[in-house]
C-alpha positions as CSV (number, residue, x, y, z in Angstrom):
1,X,-32.7,-26.3,10.4
2,X,-29.8,-23.8,9.1
3,X,-31.1,-22.2,5.5
4,X,-28.1,-22.9,3.3
5,X,-26.2,-20.0,0.9
6,X,-27.0,-19.8,-3.0
7,X,-24.2,-19.6,-5.3
8,X,-24.9,-18.9,-8.8
9,X,-22.4,-18.8,-11.3
10,X,-21.7,-20.5,-14.6
11,X,-17.7,-21.1,-13.7
12,X,-17.3,-24.0,-11.6
13,X,-14.0,-22.8,-9.9
14,X,-15.9,-19.9,-8.8
15,X,-18.6,-22.0,-7.5
16,X,-16.3,-24.3,-5.8
17,X,-13.7,-21.2,-4.5
18,X,-17.2,-19.6,-2.7
19,X,-18.2,-22.6,-1.2
20,X,-14.9,-23.7,0.1
21,X,-14.6,-20.3,2.1
22,X,-17.9,-20.3,3.2
23,X,-18.2,-23.7,4.4
24,X,-15.3,-22.9,6.3
25,X,-16.8,-20.2,8.2
26,X,-19.5,-23.0,8.9
27,X,-22.0,-22.0,6.5
28,X,-23.9,-24.9,4.0
29,X,-24.3,-23.7,0.5
30,X,-26.0,-24.8,-2.5
31,X,-25.1,-24.3,-6.0
32,X,-26.8,-23.1,-9.6
33,X,-25.0,-22.6,-12.7
34,X,-27.7,-21.0,-14.8
35,X,-30.4,-18.7,-14.0
36,X,-33.4,-21.1,-14.5
37,X,-31.7,-23.6,-12.1
38,X,-31.0,-20.6,-9.4
39,X,-34.6,-20.1,-9.1
40,X,-35.2,-23.8,-8.9
41,X,-33.0,-23.6,-6.3
42,X,-34.0,-20.9,-4.6
43,X,-37.8,-22.3,-4.6
44,X,-36.7,-25.8,-3.1
45,X,-34.0,-24.2,-0.2
46,X,-35.3,-21.0,0.4
47,X,-31.7,-19.8,1.4
48,X,-30.3,-17.2,3.6
49,X,-28.9,-15.1,0.8
50,X,-27.6,-15.5,-2.7
51,X,-24.2,-14.9,-4.2
52,X,-25.3,-14.3,-8.0
53,X,-23.2,-13.7,-10.9
54,X,-24.4,-11.1,-13.0
55,X,-22.9,-12.3,-16.2
56,X,-25.2,-15.8,-16.9
57,X,-25.6,-17.5,-20.1
58,X,-29.0,-17.2,-21.3
59,X,-30.7,-15.5,-18.3
60,X,-28.4,-12.7,-16.9
61,X,-28.2,-12.3,-13.2
62,X,-30.2,-9.1,-13.4
63,X,-33.0,-11.1,-14.4
64,X,-32.9,-13.9,-12.0
65,X,-32.3,-10.9,-9.6
66,X,-35.5,-9.2,-10.4
67,X,-37.7,-12.8,-10.0
68,X,-35.9,-13.4,-6.7
69,X,-37.4,-9.8,-5.7
70,X,-41.4,-10.6,-6.4
71,X,-41.4,-12.9,-3.9
72,X,-38.4,-12.3,-1.4
73,X,-36.2,-9.6,0.4
74,X,-33.3,-12.2,0.8
75,X,-29.7,-10.3,0.6
76,X,-28.5,-10.8,-2.9
77,X,-24.6,-10.1,-3.2
78,X,-23.8,-10.0,-7.2
79,X,-20.4,-10.5,-8.7
80,X,-19.5,-9.0,-11.5
81,X,-17.0,-9.2,-14.1
82,X,-16.6,-5.5,-14.7
83,X,-16.9,-2.3,-12.4
84,X,-19.2,-0.9,-14.2
85,X,-21.3,1.9,-12.4
86,X,-24.2,1.6,-14.6
87,X,-24.5,-2.4,-13.9
88,X,-24.0,-1.4,-10.7
89,X,-26.7,1.3,-10.5
90,X,-29.2,-1.1,-12.5
91,X,-28.5,-4.1,-9.9
92,X,-29.3,-2.0,-6.7
93,X,-32.3,-0.5,-8.4
94,X,-33.4,-4.2,-9.1
95,X,-32.9,-4.7,-5.4
96,X,-29.4,-6.0,-5.0
97,X,-27.7,-5.6,-1.1
98,X,-24.2,-5.7,-2.3
99,X,-21.6,-6.0,-4.8
100,X,-18.1,-7.3,-6.0
101,X,-16.1,-7.4,-9.0
102,X,-13.6,-10.1,-10.2
103,X,-11.2,-11.0,-9.3
104,X,-12.4,-10.5,-5.7
105,X,-10.0,-11.4,-2.6
106,X,-12.3,-14.7,-0.9
107,X,-11.9,-12.8,2.7
108,X,-13.6,-9.8,1.5
109,X,-16.4,-11.9,0.0
110,X,-17.1,-13.5,3.4
111,X,-17.1,-10.4,5.4
112,X,-19.8,-8.9,3.2
113,X,-21.9,-12.1,3.3
114,X,-21.7,-11.8,7.1
115,X,-22.3,-8.3,7.3
116,X,-25.3,-8.7,4.8
117,X,-26.9,-11.4,7.2
118,X,-26.3,-9.2,10.3
119,X,-28.1,-6.2,8.3
120,X,-30.9,-9.0,7.5
121,X,-30.8,-10.2,11.4
122,X,-31.4,-6.3,12.6
123,X,-34.3,-5.3,10.3
124,X,-36.1,-8.6,10.9
125,X,-35.8,-7.4,14.7
126,X,-37.0,-3.8,13.9
127,X,-40.7,-3.0,15.2
128,X,-43.0,-4.5,13.0
129,X,-45.8,-1.8,13.4
130,X,-47.2,0.1,11.1
131,X,-46.1,3.8,10.6
132,X,-49.0,6.3,9.8
133,X,-48.3,10.3,9.0
134,X,-51.7,11.6,7.7
135,X,-52.7,10.1,4.3
136,X,-49.2,7.9,4.2
137,X,-48.9,4.7,5.6
138,X,-46.3,2.2,5.6
139,X,-46.5,-1.2,6.7
140,X,-43.1,-2.8,7.2
141,X,-44.3,-6.2,7.4
142,X,-46.1,-6.2,4.3
143,X,-43.9,-4.0,2.8
144,X,-46.5,-1.8,1.5
145,X,-46.9,1.9,1.4
146,X,-50.4,3.4,1.2
147,X,-51.5,7.2,0.4
148,X,-55.0,7.8,1.2
149,X,-55.8,3.8,0.9
150,X,-53.9,3.8,-2.7
151,X,-51.2,1.4,-3.2
152,X,-47.8,3.1,-3.7
153,X,-45.7,0.6,-5.9
154,X,-42.1,1.2,-4.5
155,X,-38.8,-1.0,-5.7
156,X,-37.1,-3.1,-2.6
157,X,-34.7,-0.3,-1.9
158,X,-37.1,3.0,-2.6
159,X,-38.9,1.0,0.1
160,X,-36.1,0.6,2.6
161,X,-35.1,4.7,1.8
162,X,-38.5,5.5,2.7
163,X,-39.1,3.3,5.8
164,X,-35.3,4.0,7.2
165,X,-36.1,7.9,7.3
166,X,-40.0,7.8,8.1
167,X,-38.7,5.5,11.5
168,X,-36.9,8.9,12.6
169,X,-38.9,11.5,11.6
170,X,-37.0,15.0,11.8
171,X,-33.7,13.3,11.9
172,X,-31.2,14.6,9.1
173,X,-29.3,11.7,7.3
174,X,-26.1,12.3,4.9
175,X,-25.7,10.3,1.8
176,X,-23.3,7.7,3.0
177,X,-25.5,7.2,6.5
178,X,-28.3,6.2,4.1
179,X,-25.9,4.1,1.8
180,X,-24.6,2.4,5.5
181,X,-28.4,2.0,6.5
182,X,-30.3,1.0,3.3
183,X,-27.5,-0.4,1.2
184,X,-25.4,-1.9,3.7
185,X,-21.9,-0.6,2.8
186,X,-20.2,3.4,2.2
187,X,-20.2,2.7,-1.6
188,X,-17.6,5.4,-2.4
189,X,-18.9,7.7,-5.2
190,X,-22.5,6.1,-4.9
191,X,-23.9,9.2,-3.1
192,X,-25.6,9.9,-6.4
193,X,-27.6,6.4,-6.0
194,X,-29.4,7.8,-3.1
195,X,-30.4,11.1,-4.8
196,X,-32.5,9.1,-7.4
197,X,-33.8,6.8,-5.4
198,X,-35.2,9.4,-3.3
199,X,-36.3,11.1,-6.2
200,X,-37.9,8.3,-7.5
201,X,-39.4,8.1,-4.2
202,X,-41.1,11.6,-4.2
203,X,-42.4,11.1,-7.8
204,X,-44.6,7.8,-6.7
205,X,-45.8,9.4,-3.6
206,X,-47.0,12.8,-5.8
207,X,-48.6,10.4,-8.3
208,X,-50.5,8.7,-5.5
209,X,-51.7,12.2,-4.3
210,X,-49.4,12.6,-1.7
211,X,-46.5,14.9,-1.0
212,X,-43.0,15.0,-2.2
213,X,-42.2,17.2,0.8
214,X,-42.3,14.0,3.0
215,X,-38.5,13.7,2.3
216,X,-37.1,17.0,2.5
217,X,-33.6,18.4,1.4
218,X,-31.3,19.2,3.7
219,X,-28.8,21.5,1.2
220,X,-25.4,20.3,1.8
221,X,-26.0,17.6,4.1
222,X,-28.5,14.9,2.7
223,X,-32.3,14.6,3.8
224,X,-34.7,13.8,6.7
225,X,-38.5,12.9,6.8
226,X,-41.2,15.7,7.7
227,X,-44.0,14.5,9.4
228,X,-46.5,17.1,8.3
229,X,-44.8,18.5,4.9
230,X,-45.8,22.2,4.1
231,X,-46.0,20.8,0.0
């Protein structure tokens, strides 16, 4: 049975517009107009993707995103009425996969939905075996990171970033490549987001007794993963 796309927006005409264009492309959809109803619908239908408005009454879209990420890595496309970089960075920190600013072109939304689903499928087809580099162990299937047996709590995008680098030791990735690989789009002006996430991962690995040097900076280019860091 095909899993539906969950559309969460308190504006009925937005829900209907998005549903119209998605069903035309062969998707099935479910609707919710508030955060609590969205979480109920999510639990019941286990959607393949969530289109989530950030400005919901009572329980915000960022809160809904946070709750979903506690149990699922389903792709989340957030809608916002403001082209606010702070809102977007917060959303990405919580695990959102993409953003679209209202008013939006429905055809662009469809393109982004398809891109997110393709990326989710490609990720699911990646080898699921654990990766080990000295005391560092990454388990893609369980989405766990451990240093010398100690669990390291990474946020969804932090984990995805570390995994993307660790799967290709020694390969240099530009910030733009990492944005495309981890977030799924070349977000103009968001290269700083990569730097922030890298720093967070380094700090957490070091706090667990590991090395910040597993992620090495390649000046003027980007980052690479070092199997045996010098520090």
